[in-house]
C-alpha positions, -999 to +999 in steps of 0.1 A: -316+873-594-282+857-575-307+864-543-334+847-556-309+815-565-296+817-531-330+815-515-340+787-538-309+770-530-315+774-495-349+763-492-344+731-513-313+722-491-334+726-457-363+703-473-341+679-483-318+679-453-346+683-428-373+666-443-369+642-469-365+607-464-371+594-502-350+621-521-319+607-540-293+605-517-262+613-541-281+645-552-287+651-515-250+647-506-235+669-533-259+693-526-248+694-491-212+693-501-213+724-521-231+744-492-203+734-469-177+743-496-192+775-499-202+789-463-203+826-474-232+818-498-249+802-468-244+831-442-256+856-468-288+838-478-297+837-440-287+874-436-311+883-462-339+862-457-338+852-416-374+847-415-376+822-440-347+804-423-358+806-389-394+791-401-374+760-415-352+754-390-380+757-365-400+731-385-369+708-387-366+710-349-401+705-342-400+671-361-369+662-347-381+663-313-411+648-320-395+619-335-371+617-306-399+620-282-420+588-300-390+571-300-386+574-263-420+565-255-420+533-277-385+524-259-406+531-224-436+508-235-410+478-242-390+483-209-425+485-193-440+451-211-405+434-201-408+444-162-446+430-163-432+396-176-398+400-156-403+420-128-377+432-106-373+416-069-358+445-044-341+432-016-363+438+015-346+428+048-349+434+085-329+463+084-355+480+060-386+501+077-416+488+059-445+510+066-480+492+061-490+456+067-462+429+060-481+409+038-497+439+018-507+427-019-491+459-031-454+468-025-439+497-032-401+507-030-389+542-032-349+551-040-351+588-028-328+617-019-340+640+010-330+669-005-344+668-040-373+687-046-386+660-071-388+637-042-409+659-023-435+651-054-426+615-051-434+618-010-468+636-018-473+607-046-467+581-018-487+597+008-517+600-019-513+561-026-508+550+008-543+567+015-559+551-013-547+518-008-551+519+029-541+484+043-534+471+013-498+488+003-468+484+022-443+513+018-403+512+017-379+540+016-343+534+003-316+557-003-299+575-031-284+604-023-271+624-051-235+639-050-245+674-061-268+679-031-251+689-003-276+676+025-287+642+009-262+620+020-260+633+057-300+632+059-297+599+049-273+586+078-295+608+101-324+584+086-306+553+095-291+564+127-324+571+140-341+538+129-316+522+153-338+543+179-369+528+162-389+528+131-415+543+141-392+578+150-374+572+115-404+571+097-418+604+114-383+620+108-387+608+071-420+625+067-410+658+087-379+664+065-400+663+033-429+681+046-401+712+058-377+706+029-370+742+024-353+743+054-329+713+049-300+739+034-298+746+072-277+712+073-274+695+108-293+724+128-323+715+107-318+679+109-310+678+147-345+701+145-363+674+128-348+647+147-358+658+181-393+662+169-396+627+155-385+620+191-348+607+185-324+609+212-296+635+200-267+623+219-273+584+208-280+598+175-247+617+169-227+588+179-245+564+158-238+587+129-204+571+125-219+536+130-207+512+101-243+501+100-254+533+089-232+540+060-233+503+047-269+508+046-270+534+025-242+522+004-266+487+001-295+510-013-274+527-036-258+498-052-293+480-056-308+516-071-278+511-098-284+477-102-318+484-114-309+514-136-322+543-114-297+566-116-320+600-108-344+603-075-372+596-072-369+563-082-398+533-077-405+496-081-442+487-075-447+451-075-414+447-095-422+473-119-402+503-124-412+538-123-385+563-131-395+598-119-420+622-102-448+604-116-485+615-100-505+589-083-527+582-115-496+565-132-490+539-101-530+532-103-526+527-139-500+500-132-521+483-105-547+483-127-529+466-154-513+439-130-548+431-117-560+428-158-531+404-162-536+384-131-504+393-113-523+413-086-557+406-062-570+435-044 
């Protein structure tokens, strides 16, 4: 009899605590307090009815996860709508390497980390978009080296030091590092090899790594990313619309189509 009462109490409480929004609050509160005051009862019921408890708990967890996911999606939709109305404006200067036509209708800015595996996906997405919108897109790579990636900061400095020798060499270095990213754990040896393949003068490169212009450029990019609320990598801004994460090309295409639909972009 006690077992049956205990089981009934547990299931009733679980349904009240985890699934009900309309049950009398005072009754629910009192019942919860009773169980909190008598934890041994709860433990005994769980021990004797583990399957039922797990089933109820799993249902509650799944419902909670779904609710959180729906809320997150709703929040992202609101942010996206706000971005269409008030697009972000990255600062593109003479110190930024612009790949593609300078006056291209599509501007894609990426805040990235050479060591981040998700940024390799971001690289692949950028390559696909450059191919799909050839002649209509310009790409600007900016730095957001994450502190827990040991080779990220030095890789960013390599890129900027090579840029001082020519934008084409910097772009080639960028592509080589991402295409051979698995070797980045090799540190300076790997970076020197990629730089040499990109056509850089290693002696000048080594000297320029200590150039204040190099570290200042990386820091400027990081501060700009923070200003836009981009904390993880990769982060993108396409015609003022932020995209946080390694989304596939289709996601960007959807934004481009929406910009066209709203009359904010003409291809």
